C-alpha positions in Angstrom: 36.9 166.0 286.6 33.2 167.0 286.8 31.2 165.4 289.6 27.6 164.7 288.7 24.9 166.3 290.7 22.5 163.7 292.2 18.8 164.1 291.5 16.7 165.6 294.3 15.3 163.1 296.7 11.7 162.4 295.7 9.2 160.3 297.5 8.8 156.6 296.4 5.1 157.1 295.6 4.7 160.6 294.2 1.5 162.5 294.9 -0.9 163.1 292.0 0.1 166.8 292.0 3.9 165.9 291.8 3.1 163.4 288.9 1.3 166.2 287.0 4.3 168.5 287.6 6.6 165.8 286.2 4.3 165.5 283.1 4.5 169.3 282.6 8.3 169.2 282.8 8.4 166.3 280.3 6.1 168.2 277.9 8.4 171.3 278.2 11.5 169.2 277.5 9.8 167.5 274.5 9.1 170.9 273.0 12.7 172.1 273.7 14.1 168.9 272.1 12.0 169.6 269.1 13.2 173.2 268.9 16.8 171.9 269.1 16.1 169.7 266.1 16.0 166.3 267.7 14.0 163.9 265.5 14.5 166.0 262.3 15.0 163.6 259.5 18.4 163.5 257.8 18.4 164.8 254.3 20.8 162.1 253.1 19.6 158.9 254.7 16.3 159.8 256.3 13.6 157.3 257.1 11.0 159.1 255.1 7.4 159.7 256.1 7.5 157.1 258.9 10.4 158.7 260.6 8.6 162.1 260.5 5.5 160.6 262.0 7.1 158.8 264.9 9.8 161.4 265.8 7.4 163.0 268.3 7.1 159.6 270.2 10.9 159.4 270.4 11.1 163.0 271.8 8.4 162.3 274.4 10.1 159.1 275.5 13.5 160.9 275.8 11.9 163.8 277.7 10.3 161.4 280.2 13.6 159.6 280.6 15.3 162.9 281.3 12.6 163.8 284.0 12.9 160.4 285.6 16.7 160.8 285.9 16.4 164.1 287.7 15.4 166.5 284.9 16.1 170.2 285.0 14.5 170.7 288.4 11.3 172.1 287.0 9.2 169.3 288.5 9.9 170.5 292.0 9.4 174.2 291.1 6.1 173.5 289.3 5.0 171.3 292.2 5.6 174.0 294.8 4.0 176.7 292.6 0.9 174.6 292.3 0.6 174.6 296.1 2.3 171.3 296.8 4.4 170.7 299.9 6.6 167.9 301.0 4.2 167.2 303.9 1.4 166.3 301.3 3.7 163.9 299.4 
């Protein structure tokens, strides 16, 4: 049985710097999801042009959801590399 790892404890009201770090992680995840083929229309039953145009919105929403649920831990690393500390949060 695999025990899930809880997301790191983050302050209830994130600092603007931490929020930007979370945005950066979401952008990175969105690009990785695109490279993995998420949102690529199916050849057999694809949604056509509309599906292609809105696939990026789906990837962005999924990337933000991943970050909100704990993400990959990049938010904290980016926050600290930008000079953020827990004292400022």
